[in-house]
C-alpha positions in Angstrom: 114.2 141.2 78.7 112.5 138.1 79.4 109.6 137.0 76.8 107.1 137.9 79.7 108.2 141.5 80.2 108.3 141.8 76.4 104.7 140.6 75.8 103.6 143.0 78.7 104.7 145.9 76.5 103.0 145.2 73.4 99.9 146.8 72.7 96.7 144.8 73.6 98.6 142.0 75.0 97.7 140.8 78.2 100.2 139.3 80.7 99.3 136.0 82.5 101.5 133.9 84.7 103.0 131.6 82.2 103.5 134.4 79.6 107.2 133.3 79.2 106.0 129.6 77.9 105.5 131.1 74.4 102.6 131.5 72.1 102.2 128.6 69.5 99.8 128.0 66.6 98.6 124.4 66.0 97.3 123.5 62.4 95.1 120.4 62.3 95.0 118.4 58.8 92.7 115.7 59.4 93.0 113.3 56.5 94.8 110.1 56.4 95.0 107.2 53.9 93.9 104.8 56.4 92.7 104.8 60.1 95.1 102.9 62.7 93.2 100.6 65.1 94.9 102.4 68.2 94.2 105.9 67.1 91.5 108.1 68.7 92.8 111.5 67.0 90.5 113.4 64.8 91.5 111.9 61.4 89.6 110.7 58.6 89.9 108.5 55.5 88.3 110.2 52.2 87.9 108.4 48.8 88.1 111.6 46.9 90.9 114.0 47.9 89.9 117.1 49.5 90.2 120.5 47.8 93.1 121.9 49.3 92.6 125.4 48.1 89.2 125.7 49.6 90.8 124.5 52.9 93.4 127.1 52.9 90.8 129.9 52.3 89.1 128.4 55.5 92.4 128.1 57.6 93.3 131.9 56.6 89.7 132.9 58.1 90.0 130.7 61.2 93.9 132.2 61.8 92.3 135.7 61.5 89.7 135.1 64.0 92.2 133.6 66.4 94.6 136.8 65.8 91.7 139.1 66.5 91.6 137.6 69.9 95.2 137.6 70.8 97.1 141.0 69.5 100.6 141.7 70.3 101.7 138.1 70.3 104.9 136.5 68.6 104.7 133.2 67.4 107.4 130.7 68.7 106.3 127.6 67.2 104.0 126.3 64.7 102.7 122.7 64.5 101.3 120.9 61.5 99.5 117.8 63.0 96.9 115.2 61.9 95.6 113.0 60.5 98.6 113.2 58.2 100.0 116.5 57.4 102.3 115.4 54.8 99.5 114.7 52.7 99.3 118.2 52.2 100.9 120.0 49.1 104.1 122.1 49.8 102.1 125.2 48.5 99.4 124.5 50.8 101.7 124.6 53.9 103.4 127.5 52.5 99.9 129.4 52.2 99.1 128.5 55.9 102.6 129.8 57.1 102.0 132.9 55.2 98.8 133.8 56.8 100.1 133.1 60.3 102.6 135.7 59.4 100.5 138.2 58.0 98.4 138.1 61.6 101.0 137.8 64.1 104.7 138.5 64.3 106.8 135.5 64.2 109.9 134.8 66.1 112.9 134.5 63.6 113.8 131.3 65.5 110.5 129.9 65.5 110.2 126.3 65.3 108.0 124.8 62.4 107.2 121.1 62.8 105.2 118.9 60.5 104.1 115.4 61.2 104.5 112.7 58.4 104.0 109.1 57.7 106.6 107.0 56.0 103.9 106.0 53.4 103.7 109.6 52.4 107.3 110.7 52.2 109.2 111.2 49.0 112.3 113.4 48.3 110.4 116.2 46.5 107.6 116.3 48.9 109.9 117.1 51.7 112.0 119.4 49.5 108.6 121.6 49.1 108.0 121.3 52.6 111.5 122.8 53.7 110.8 125.4 50.8 107.7 126.7 52.4 109.4 127.0 55.7 109.1 124.0 57.9 112.2 123.2 59.6 111.6 120.3 61.8 109.7 117.0 60.7 108.2 114.2 63.0 107.6 110.7 61.8 105.3 108.4 62.7 107.3 105.2 62.5 105.6 103.3 65.4 107.7 100.2 65.3 110.9 98.6 63.6 109.5 95.3 63.5 107.4 94.4 60.4 105.3 91.9 62.2 104.0 94.5 64.8 104.0 97.2 62.3 101.2 94.8 60.4 99.3 94.5 63.9 99.4 98.1 64.5 97.7 98.7 61.2 100.6 100.3 59.7 101.0 100.7 55.7 105.0 100.6 55.6 107.7 98.4 56.3 110.7 99.0 58.7 112.8 99.5 55.6 110.3 101.9 54.5 110.6 103.7 57.7 114.3 103.9 57.9 114.3 105.4 54.3 111.9 107.9 55.3 114.1 108.5 58.3 117.0 109.4 55.9 115.2 111.4 53.8 114.2 113.6 56.7 117.9 113.8 57.4 118.7 115.2 54.2 116.5 117.9 54.3 116.3 118.9 57.8 118.8 119.3 60.6 116.0 118.6 63.1 113.6 115.6 63.1 112.2 113.1 65.5 110.3 110.0 65.1 107.8 108.1 67.1 107.7 104.5 68.4 105.2 102.6 70.3 106.2 100.0 72.7 104.3 97.5 75.3 102.3 96.7 72.0 102.2 92.9 72.8 102.7 90.5 75.5 105.5 89.2 73.5 107.6 92.4 73.6 110.1 91.6 76.3 112.6 94.3 77.8 115.6 92.6 75.8 113.5 92.6 72.2 112.6 96.4 73.1 116.2 97.2 74.2 117.5 95.8 70.6 114.7 97.8 68.8 115.3 101.1 70.8 119.2 100.7 70.0 118.2 100.4 66.5 116.0 103.4 66.6 118.9 105.8 68.5 121.1 104.8 65.7 119.1 106.6 63.2 117.8 109.4 65.6 119.3 112.7 65.4 118.2 114.7 68.6 114.8 113.5 69.6 112.4 110.5 70.1 108.7 110.1 71.2 108.4 106.8 72.7 104.8 105.9 73.9 103.4 103.1 75.8 100.6 101.8 73.9 97.1 102.5 75.7 93.6 101.3 74.7 91.8 104.5 73.8 87.9 104.5 73.8 86.0 104.0 70.5 88.9 102.5 68.5 89.2 99.2 66.9 91.5 98.2 69.7 89.1 98.8 72.3 86.8 96.7 70.4 89.2 94.0 70.0 90.3 94.3 73.8 86.8 94.1 74.9 86.3 90.9 72.9 89.5 89.1 74.3 91.0 89.1 70.9 94.0 91.4 71.9 96.4 91.5 74.9 98.7 93.9 76.1 101.4 93.9 78.8 100.1 94.2 82.4 101.2 97.0 84.5 104.2 95.3 86.0 105.5 94.4 82.4 104.9 97.7 81.1 106.6 99.4 84.0 109.7 97.0 83.0 109.6 98.1 79.5 109.3 101.9 80.8 112.4 101.5 82.9 114.5 100.0 79.9 113.3 102.9 77.8 114.7 105.5 80.4 117.8 103.2 80.8 118.8 103.1 77.0 117.8 106.6 76.0 119.9 108.0 79.0 122.8 106.1 78.2 122.8 107.3 74.6 122.5 111.1 75.8 118.8 111.4 75.2 117.3 111.5 78.5 113.6 111.7 79.3 112.4 115.6 79.8 108.9 114.3 79.5 106.9 111.4 80.0 106.9 110.1 76.5 109.6 112.4 75.0 113.4 112.4 74.8 116.0 114.5 73.6 119.5 115.5 73.5 119.9 118.8 75.6 118.6 121.6 73.6 116.8 119.4 71.0 113.6 119.2 73.0 110.3 119.9 70.7 109.8 123.6 71.7 105.9 123.6 70.4 105.2 120.7 72.9 106.9 122.5 75.8 104.3 125.6 75.1 101.7 123.0 75.9 103.5 121.4 79.1 104.5 124.9 80.5 101.0 125.8 80.1 101.5 128.7 77.5 99.1 130.0 75.0 98.3 128.1 72.0 95.9 128.8 68.9 94.0 125.5 67.6 93.1 125.8 64.0 91.5 123.3 61.9 89.0 120.6 62.3 88.9 119.5 65.8 91.7 121.4 66.9 92.0 122.5 70.8 93.4 126.0 71.7 94.1 127.9 75.2 94.2 131.4 74.8 94.4 134.5 77.0 91.7 137.2 76.0 90.2 140.1 77.5 87.7 137.7 79.3 90.4 135.7 80.8 91.9 132.4 79.7 89.5 130.6 77.3 89.3 126.8 76.3 88.7 126.4 72.5 87.8 123.6 70.6 86.5 123.5 66.8 84.0 121.2 65.0 85.5 117.8 64.3 83.9 116.7 60.9 86.3 118.5 58.1 83.4 118.8 55.8 81.2 120.6 58.6 84.3 122.6 60.0 84.6 123.7 56.3 81.1 124.9 56.0 81.0 126.8 59.4 84.1 128.6 58.8 82.9 129.8 55.3 79.9 131.0 56.8 81.0 132.4 60.3 84.6 133.1 60.1 85.4 130.3 62.5 84.3 126.9 63.8 84.5 127.0 67.5 82.0 124.7 69.3 83.8 125.1 72.7 84.7 128.5 74.0 84.7 128.5 77.5 86.2 130.6 80.5 88.4 128.7 82.5 88.0 129.5 86.4 91.1 129.7 88.5 90.5 126.0 89.9 90.6 124.8 86.0 93.7 126.8 85.3 95.5 125.3 88.4 94.4 121.7 87.7 95.4 121.9 83.9 98.9 123.4 85.1 99.6 120.6 87.4 98.3 117.9 84.8 100.5 119.5 82.0 103.6 120.7 83.9 104.2 117.2 86.1 104.7 115.4 82.6 107.9 117.4 82.4 111.2 116.5 84.5 111.4 120.1 85.2 108.4 119.8 87.2 106.0 122.8 88.2 106.6 126.0 89.9 104.3 126.3 92.9 104.2 129.9 92.7 102.8 129.7 89.3 100.0 127.2 90.4 99.1 130.0 93.1 99.0 132.9 90.4 96.5 130.7 88.5 94.4 128.9 91.0 94.6 131.6 93.9 95.5 128.9 96.2 98.7 127.3 97.2 99.6 123.8 97.1 98.9 121.9 100.5 102.4 121.7 102.1 101.5 118.6 104.4 100.3 117.1 101.1 103.4 117.8 99.2 105.8 116.7 102.2 103.9 113.3 102.4 104.3 112.8 98.4 108.0 113.6 98.8 108.4 110.8 101.7 106.3 108.5 99.5 109.0 108.8 96.8 106.3 110.1 94.1 107.4 113.6 94.1 110.7 115.6 94.5 111.7 119.2 95.3 114.1 120.6 93.0 116.6 123.5 93.5 115.1 126.7 93.1 111.7 125.3 94.6 110.4 123.5 91.7 108.1 120.3 92.3 108.6 117.2 89.9 107.2 113.7 89.7 109.9 111.1 90.3 110.4 108.2 88.0 107.8 106.1 90.4 105.5 109.0 90.4 105.4 109.6 86.5 104.2 106.0 86.4 101.0 107.3 88.5 100.7 110.7 87.1 96.9 111.0 87.0 96.8 109.9 90.7 99.7 112.1 91.9 98.1 115.0 90.0 94.4 114.5 91.8 96.6 114.0 95.1 98.0 117.4 94.9 95.1 119.1 93.5 92.9 118.1 96.3 
């Protein structure tokens, strides 16, 4: 029986065109030791450590609220993101996982991931996370070059990063780590190739490789606008992207999503729920979600300030600040935007089911002839490597 078919038979469940993509729970821990200058995530530095017991109680209440909206679901993946979730105590993680299990069924093969920074990694903490139920970790390494780590505002050295990877390897069969490239004009394809080869020698099955972008309201944006920060231009970035694809493919970790590479079968299951346009409940300060309720597919987001989120949850049982019904056009656009990030591409039939209209075949044919889109066996449409470099424009063209 397919996941979609199973979902349709559960009492109170609502079938939707991407039901077989899974049901995920995202938990946001918003606290960090320091704010990285490139980061636009909802992360906060506090001089006094947060009251973790109080936050656990609030997480439990918000989990209960989302569960009321989504009866009959089985959780296929759980992800602790941030912020720096590895600053949480093992018992905090365990209590949140217990709450999820109390309110939803949990797949026995559920992927439970937790993000960690090398500066917050030590063997006892990882042992506690493993005992709590975490079975996959993702380390924010970002660079394997001490000078660039300093420029990126990271608080660890290359050796500390590699030591953290070794600790992850000891406690988890599944682990991943992130690197940022195109981070300085001096980073040549040859230098990036050597760094990536080193990374792969320490990787187990998965790498997330991001091209640096200047995000709004970050320290890097202010430096960039002031002319104090230079990054590679589009042509140089494209050359580094091509090097990334070449090296990872050579080592059996091909790209499966624009910024993610894995051995076959080792893809991040949680993120696949997002990219395949499944359902996910966002729990915690600043978390986002997409849930199919009795009203339809809803876009959710929560209060960003940790303290305001905590106060609202304690008073109201949740801290949603966005609870928007997505119309057919919005659902179709989101499906394209998420699905075309994947090498596997999107299903035109699913797009039609979501949006109520078909993709325009003349436009599809034109994009294929331009080398930006390809049609796969079975009829799926996927971005080519050239199309992936122009993804936003490709999506806008297809959606028009």
